[in-house]
mmJSON file of the N, C-alpha and C atoms, coordinates in Angstrom:
{"data_MODEL":{"atom_site":{
"group_PDB":["ATOM","ATOM","ATOM","ATOM","ATOM","ATOM","ATOM","ATOM","ATOM","ATOM","ATOM","ATOM","ATOM","ATOM","ATOM","ATOM","ATOM","ATOM","ATOM","ATOM","ATOM","ATOM","ATOM","ATOM","ATOM","ATOM","ATOM","ATOM","ATOM","ATOM","ATOM","ATOM","ATOM","ATOM","ATOM","ATOM","ATOM","ATOM","ATOM","ATOM","ATOM","ATOM","ATOM","ATOM","ATOM","ATOM","ATOM","ATOM","ATOM","ATOM","ATOM","ATOM","ATOM","ATOM","ATOM","ATOM","ATOM","ATOM","ATOM","ATOM","ATOM","ATOM","ATOM","ATOM","ATOM","ATOM","ATOM","ATOM","ATOM","ATOM","ATOM","ATOM","ATOM","ATOM","ATOM","ATOM","ATOM","ATOM","ATOM","ATOM","ATOM","ATOM","ATOM","ATOM","ATOM","ATOM","ATOM","ATOM","ATOM","ATOM","ATOM","ATOM","ATOM","ATOM","ATOM","ATOM","ATOM","ATOM","ATOM","ATOM","ATOM","ATOM","ATOM","ATOM","ATOM","ATOM","ATOM","ATOM","ATOM","ATOM","ATOM","ATOM","ATOM","ATOM","ATOM","ATOM","ATOM","ATOM","ATOM","ATOM"],
"id":[1,2,3,4,5,6,7,8,9,10,11,12,13,14,15,16,17,18,19,20,21,22,23,24,25,26,27,28,29,30,31,32,33,34,35,36,37,38,39,40,41,42,43,44,45,46,47,48,49,50,51,52,53,54,55,56,57,58,59,60,61,62,63,64,65,66,67,68,69,70,71,72,73,74,75,76,77,78,79,80,81,82,83,84,85,86,87,88,89,90,91,92,93,94,95,96,97,98,99,100,101,102,103,104,105,106,107,108,109,110,111,112,113,114,115,116,117,118,119,120],
"type_symbol":["N","C","C","N","C","C","N","C","C","N","C","C","N","C","C","N","C","C","N","C","C","N","C","C","N","C","C","N","C","C","N","C","C","N","C","C","N","C","C","N","C","C","N","C","C","N","C","C","N","C","C","N","C","C","N","C","C","N","C","C","N","C","C","N","C","C","N","C","C","N","C","C","N","C","C","N","C","C","N","C","C","N","C","C","N","C","C","N","C","C","N","C","C","N","C","C","N","C","C","N","C","C","N","C","C","N","C","C","N","C","C","N","C","C","N","C","C","N","C","C"],
"label_atom_id":["N","CA","C","N","CA","C","N","CA","C","N","CA","C","N","CA","C","N","CA","C","N","CA","C","N","CA","C","N","CA","C","N","CA","C","N","CA","C","N","CA","C","N","CA","C","N","CA","C","N","CA","C","N","CA","C","N","CA","C","N","CA","C","N","CA","C","N","CA","C","N","CA","C","N","CA","C","N","CA","C","N","CA","C","N","CA","C","N","CA","C","N","CA","C","N","CA","C","N","CA","C","N","CA","C","N","CA","C","N","CA","C","N","CA","C","N","CA","C","N","CA","C","N","CA","C","N","CA","C","N","CA","C","N","CA","C","N","CA","C"],
"label_alt_id":[null,null,null,null,null,null,null,null,null,null,null,null,null,null,null,null,null,null,null,null,null,null,null,null,null,null,null,null,null,null,null,null,null,null,null,null,null,null,null,null,null,null,null,null,null,null,null,null,null,null,null,null,null,null,null,null,null,null,null,null,null,null,null,null,null,null,null,null,null,null,null,null,null,null,null,null,null,null,null,null,null,null,null,null,null,null,null,null,null,null,null,null,null,null,null,null,null,null,null,null,null,null,null,null,null,null,null,null,null,null,null,null,null,null,null,null,null,null,null,null],
"label_comp_id":["UNK","UNK","UNK","UNK","UNK","UNK","UNK","UNK","UNK","UNK","UNK","UNK","UNK","UNK","UNK","UNK","UNK","UNK","UNK","UNK","UNK","UNK","UNK","UNK","UNK","UNK","UNK","UNK","UNK","UNK","UNK","UNK","UNK","UNK","UNK","UNK","UNK","UNK","UNK","UNK","UNK","UNK","UNK","UNK","UNK","UNK","UNK","UNK","UNK","UNK","UNK","UNK","UNK","UNK","UNK","UNK","UNK","UNK","UNK","UNK","UNK","UNK","UNK","UNK","UNK","UNK","UNK","UNK","UNK","UNK","UNK","UNK","UNK","UNK","UNK","UNK","UNK","UNK","UNK","UNK","UNK","UNK","UNK","UNK","UNK","UNK","UNK","UNK","UNK","UNK","UNK","UNK","UNK","UNK","UNK","UNK","UNK","UNK","UNK","UNK","UNK","UNK","UNK","UNK","UNK","UNK","UNK","UNK","UNK","UNK","UNK","UNK","UNK","UNK","UNK","UNK","UNK","UNK","UNK","UNK"],
"label_asym_id":["A","A","A","A","A","A","A","A","A","A","A","A","A","A","A","A","A","A","A","A","A","A","A","A","A","A","A","A","A","A","A","A","A","A","A","A","A","A","A","A","A","A","A","A","A","A","A","A","A","A","A","A","A","A","A","A","A","A","A","A","A","A","A","A","A","A","A","A","A","A","A","A","A","A","A","A","A","A","A","A","A","A","A","A","A","A","A","A","A","A","A","A","A","A","A","A","A","A","A","A","A","A","A","A","A","A","A","A","A","A","A","A","A","A","A","A","A","A","A","A"],
"label_entity_id":["1","1","1","1","1","1","1","1","1","1","1","1","1","1","1","1","1","1","1","1","1","1","1","1","1","1","1","1","1","1","1","1","1","1","1","1","1","1","1","1","1","1","1","1","1","1","1","1","1","1","1","1","1","1","1","1","1","1","1","1","1","1","1","1","1","1","1","1","1","1","1","1","1","1","1","1","1","1","1","1","1","1","1","1","1","1","1","1","1","1","1","1","1","1","1","1","1","1","1","1","1","1","1","1","1","1","1","1","1","1","1","1","1","1","1","1","1","1","1","1"],
"label_seq_id":[1,1,1,2,2,2,3,3,3,4,4,4,5,5,5,6,6,6,7,7,7,8,8,8,9,9,9,10,10,10,11,11,11,12,12,12,13,13,13,14,14,14,15,15,15,16,16,16,17,17,17,18,18,18,19,19,19,20,20,20,21,21,21,22,22,22,23,23,23,24,24,24,25,25,25,26,26,26,27,27,27,28,28,28,29,29,29,30,30,30,31,31,31,32,32,32,33,33,33,34,34,34,35,35,35,36,36,36,37,37,37,38,38,38,39,39,39,40,40,40],
"pdbx_PDB_ins_code":[null,null,null,null,null,null,null,null,null,null,null,null,null,null,null,null,null,null,null,null,null,null,null,null,null,null,null,null,null,null,null,null,null,null,null,null,null,null,null,null,null,null,null,null,null,null,null,null,null,null,null,null,null,null,null,null,null,null,null,null,null,null,null,null,null,null,null,null,null,null,null,null,null,null,null,null,null,null,null,null,null,null,null,null,null,null,null,null,null,null,null,null,null,null,null,null,null,null,null,null,null,null,null,null,null,null,null,null,null,null,null,null,null,null,null,null,null,null,null,null],
"Cartn_x":[-17.25,-16.671,-15.031,-14.292,-12.862,-12.35,-11.364,-10.827,-9.425,-9.064,-7.8,-7.058,-6.037,-5.409,-4.023,-3.676,-2.44,-1.589,-0.41,0.299,1.481,1.522,2.522,3.362,4.412,5.395,6.719,7.653,9.097,9.677,11.035,11.864,12.219,12.099,12.592,11.542,10.296,9.196,8.488,8.722,8.206,6.874,6.773,5.516,5.418,6.581,6.526,6.177,6.689,6.558,5.069,4.479,2.997,2.157,2.436,1.63,1.529,2.578,2.573,1.424,1.032,0.028,-1.252,-1.578,-2.946,-3.274,-4.477,-5.02,-5.485,-4.413,-4.781,-3.697,-3.837,-2.836,-1.755,-0.5,0.511,1.344,1.446,2.231,3.224,4.55,5.51,6.337,6.392,7.008,8.475,9.113,10.579,10.942,10.197,10.471,10.079,8.852,8.388,9.133,9.304,9.973,11.409,12.152,13.37,13.781,12.815,12.849,12.628,11.671,11.571,12.735,13.271,14.345,15.644,15.718,16.892,16.827,15.63,15.523,15.995,16.159,16.522,17.921],
"Cartn_y":[-18.339,-17.548,-17.906,-17.04,-17.192,-17.751,-18.58,-19.111,-18.669,-18.414,-18.206,-19.307,-19.809,-20.897,-20.328,-20.577,-20.246,-21.418,-21.641,-22.755,-22.155,-22.607,-22.069,-23.202,-22.801,-23.708,-23.144,-23.817,-23.292,-23.551,-22.945,-22.97,-24.543,-24.856,-26.172,-27.374,-26.995,-27.977,-28.349,-27.706,-28.074,-27.181,-25.979,-25.273,-24.778,-24.441,-23.917,-25.219,-26.362,-27.518,-27.892,-27.855,-28.351,-27.233,-26.066,-24.812,-24.921,-25.378,-25.371,-26.348,-27.385,-28.429,-27.958,-26.827,-26.413,-25.568,-25.768,-25.036,-23.741,-22.695,-21.417,-20.434,-19.2,-18.233,-18.435,-18.505,-18.905,-17.676,-17.17,-16.04,-16.525,-16.401,-16.707,-15.604,-15.224,-14.203,-14.18,-15.205,-15.232,-15.0,-15.664,-15.429,-14.206,-13.794,-12.428,-11.233,-11.309,-10.303,-10.181,-11.41,-11.342,-10.609,-10.879,-10.109,-8.728,-8.297,-6.864,-6.149,-6.751,-6.317,-6.199,-6.971,-6.98,-5.632,-5.065,-3.862,-2.71,-2.674,-1.522,-1.736],
"Cartn_z":[-15.035,-13.977,-14.007,-14.027,-13.921,-12.584,-12.526,-11.245,-11.018,-9.795,-9.541,-8.6,-9.071,-8.311,-8.005,-6.558,-6.127,-5.908,-6.291,-5.965,-5.059,-3.82,-2.89,-2.282,-1.831,-1.102,-1.05,-0.388,-0.233,-1.635,-1.701,-2.826,-3.091,-4.291,-4.724,-4.718,-4.388,-4.249,-5.446,-6.604,-7.963,-8.195,-7.574,-7.842,-9.34,-9.993,-11.323,-12.276,-11.953,-12.812,-12.681,-11.438,-11.397,-12.034,-11.786,-12.275,-13.837,-14.487,-16.032,-16.586,-15.731,-16.139,-15.847,-15.201,-14.732,-15.994,-16.642,-17.748,-17.4,-17.307,-16.875,-17.33,-17.098,-17.446,-16.367,-16.859,-15.868,-15.669,-14.443,-13.97,-13.029,-13.217,-12.332,-11.896,-10.561,-10.106,-10.373,-10.255,-10.431,-12.008,-12.787,-14.191,-14.755,-14.335,-14.98,-14.284,-12.984,-12.218,-12.582,-12.875,-13.249,-14.537,-15.45,-16.761,-16.659,-15.728,-15.527,-14.806,-13.952,-13.068,-13.882,-14.891,-15.945,-16.742,-16.913,-17.733,-16.903,-15.678,-14.925,-14.576],
"occupancy":[1.0,1.0,1.0,1.0,1.0,1.0,1.0,1.0,1.0,1.0,1.0,1.0,1.0,1.0,1.0,1.0,1.0,1.0,1.0,1.0,1.0,1.0,1.0,1.0,1.0,1.0,1.0,1.0,1.0,1.0,1.0,1.0,1.0,1.0,1.0,1.0,1.0,1.0,1.0,1.0,1.0,1.0,1.0,1.0,1.0,1.0,1.0,1.0,1.0,1.0,1.0,1.0,1.0,1.0,1.0,1.0,1.0,1.0,1.0,1.0,1.0,1.0,1.0,1.0,1.0,1.0,1.0,1.0,1.0,1.0,1.0,1.0,1.0,1.0,1.0,1.0,1.0,1.0,1.0,1.0,1.0,1.0,1.0,1.0,1.0,1.0,1.0,1.0,1.0,1.0,1.0,1.0,1.0,1.0,1.0,1.0,1.0,1.0,1.0,1.0,1.0,1.0,1.0,1.0,1.0,1.0,1.0,1.0,1.0,1.0,1.0,1.0,1.0,1.0,1.0,1.0,1.0,1.0,1.0,1.0],
"B_iso_or_equiv":[0.0,0.0,0.0,0.0,0.0,0.0,0.0,0.0,0.0,0.0,0.0,0.0,0.0,0.0,0.0,0.0,0.0,0.0,0.0,0.0,0.0,0.0,0.0,0.0,0.0,0.0,0.0,0.0,0.0,0.0,0.0,0.0,0.0,0.0,0.0,0.0,0.0,0.0,0.0,0.0,0.0,0.0,0.0,0.0,0.0,0.0,0.0,0.0,0.0,0.0,0.0,0.0,0.0,0.0,0.0,0.0,0.0,0.0,0.0,0.0,0.0,0.0,0.0,0.0,0.0,0.0,0.0,0.0,0.0,0.0,0.0,0.0,0.0,0.0,0.0,0.0,0.0,0.0,0.0,0.0,0.0,0.0,0.0,0.0,0.0,0.0,0.0,0.0,0.0,0.0,0.0,0.0,0.0,0.0,0.0,0.0,0.0,0.0,0.0,0.0,0.0,0.0,0.0,0.0,0.0,0.0,0.0,0.0,0.0,0.0,0.0,0.0,0.0,0.0,0.0,0.0,0.0,0.0,0.0,0.0],
"pdbx_formal_charge":[null,null,null,null,null,null,null,null,null,null,null,null,null,null,null,null,null,null,null,null,null,null,null,null,null,null,null,null,null,null,null,null,null,null,null,null,null,null,null,null,null,null,null,null,null,null,null,null,null,null,null,null,null,null,null,null,null,null,null,null,null,null,null,null,null,null,null,null,null,null,null,null,null,null,null,null,null,null,null,null,null,null,null,null,null,null,null,null,null,null,null,null,null,null,null,null,null,null,null,null,null,null,null,null,null,null,null,null,null,null,null,null,null,null,null,null,null,null,null,null],
"auth_seq_id":[1,1,1,2,2,2,3,3,3,4,4,4,5,5,5,6,6,6,7,7,7,8,8,8,9,9,9,10,10,10,11,11,11,12,12,12,13,13,13,14,14,14,15,15,15,16,16,16,17,17,17,18,18,18,19,19,19,20,20,20,21,21,21,22,22,22,23,23,23,24,24,24,25,25,25,26,26,26,27,27,27,28,28,28,29,29,29,30,30,30,31,31,31,32,32,32,33,33,33,34,34,34,35,35,35,36,36,36,37,37,37,38,38,38,39,39,39,40,40,40],
"auth_comp_id":["UNK","UNK","UNK","UNK","UNK","UNK","UNK","UNK","UNK","UNK","UNK","UNK","UNK","UNK","UNK","UNK","UNK","UNK","UNK","UNK","UNK","UNK","UNK","UNK","UNK","UNK","UNK","UNK","UNK","UNK","UNK","UNK","UNK","UNK","UNK","UNK","UNK","UNK","UNK","UNK","UNK","UNK","UNK","UNK","UNK","UNK","UNK","UNK","UNK","UNK","UNK","UNK","UNK","UNK","UNK","UNK","UNK","UNK","UNK","UNK","UNK","UNK","UNK","UNK","UNK","UNK","UNK","UNK","UNK","UNK","UNK","UNK","UNK","UNK","UNK","UNK","UNK","UNK","UNK","UNK","UNK","UNK","UNK","UNK","UNK","UNK","UNK","UNK","UNK","UNK","UNK","UNK","UNK","UNK","UNK","UNK","UNK","UNK","UNK","UNK","UNK","UNK","UNK","UNK","UNK","UNK","UNK","UNK","UNK","UNK","UNK","UNK","UNK","UNK","UNK","UNK","UNK","UNK","UNK","UNK"],
"auth_asym_id":["A","A","A","A","A","A","A","A","A","A","A","A","A","A","A","A","A","A","A","A","A","A","A","A","A","A","A","A","A","A","A","A","A","A","A","A","A","A","A","A","A","A","A","A","A","A","A","A","A","A","A","A","A","A","A","A","A","A","A","A","A","A","A","A","A","A","A","A","A","A","A","A","A","A","A","A","A","A","A","A","A","A","A","A","A","A","A","A","A","A","A","A","A","A","A","A","A","A","A","A","A","A","A","A","A","A","A","A","A","A","A","A","A","A","A","A","A","A","A","A"],
"auth_atom_id":["N","CA","C","N","CA","C","N","CA","C","N","CA","C","N","CA","C","N","CA","C","N","CA","C","N","CA","C","N","CA","C","N","CA","C","N","CA","C","N","CA","C","N","CA","C","N","CA","C","N","CA","C","N","CA","C","N","CA","C","N","CA","C","N","CA","C","N","CA","C","N","CA","C","N","CA","C","N","CA","C","N","CA","C","N","CA","C","N","CA","C","N","CA","C","N","CA","C","N","CA","C","N","CA","C","N","CA","C","N","CA","C","N","CA","C","N","CA","C","N","CA","C","N","CA","C","N","CA","C","N","CA","C","N","CA","C","N","CA","C"],
"pdbx_PDB_model_num":[1,1,1,1,1,1,1,1,1,1,1,1,1,1,1,1,1,1,1,1,1,1,1,1,1,1,1,1,1,1,1,1,1,1,1,1,1,1,1,1,1,1,1,1,1,1,1,1,1,1,1,1,1,1,1,1,1,1,1,1,1,1,1,1,1,1,1,1,1,1,1,1,1,1,1,1,1,1,1,1,1,1,1,1,1,1,1,1,1,1,1,1,1,1,1,1,1,1,1,1,1,1,1,1,1,1,1,1,1,1,1,1,1,1,1,1,1,1,1,1]
}}}
């Protein structure tokens, strides 16, 4: 069964760094959303 893990916290607390060490599909709102918004 797939698991969903949310890493939450305020800006600058290392959420992105920690998330990259979790064996899962990594979706980062700032990185993915930034690339999408650049297209507009």
